N, C-alpha and C positions, 0 to 999 in steps of 0.2 A: 543799773540805774533804770528806774521806772519812768516810761513815757505815759502820759494820759492822752487818748485819741479824742479830738475835738468834733469830728463828724461821726454820726452814728447812722447804721442803717434802720430800716423801719422795725425791724424785728429786735434790735439792741435798743432801741426806744420803748418797744413794748415790755421788754425785760425790766429796764429801769423804771418804768412807769409802775409795774407789778411791784417792785421792790418798795417803791414810794408808798404804794397803797398799803403795804404789810406795816408802814410806820417805821421802816429801818432805814439807816444811812448806810447801808452796806455799799461797797463798790466793788465790781467784779472786775479782776484783772483780765484784761484782753490784749491780744497781739493782732494789731491791723495787718491783713495780708492784701490791702489794696481793694479797689472797687470791684464789686461782683463776687468777691471770694469771702466766704463765712470767715469770721474772727476766731481765732483760738481763744476761748475764754477758760480760764481757771475756775474750777467748781470749788474753790476754797476762797471766799470773800476775805478781803482785809479792810481794816479801819483806818 
């Protein structure tokens, strides 16, 4: 079961903004590891 993360680090916001600038609706699957720990993000976007 997939879970969506409601909070984002500044780096994740930059990534999502970059994807928005490309005009895509791609979502990157990320695993939240807690505050201060980089999320594990899949390089395979899903729609």
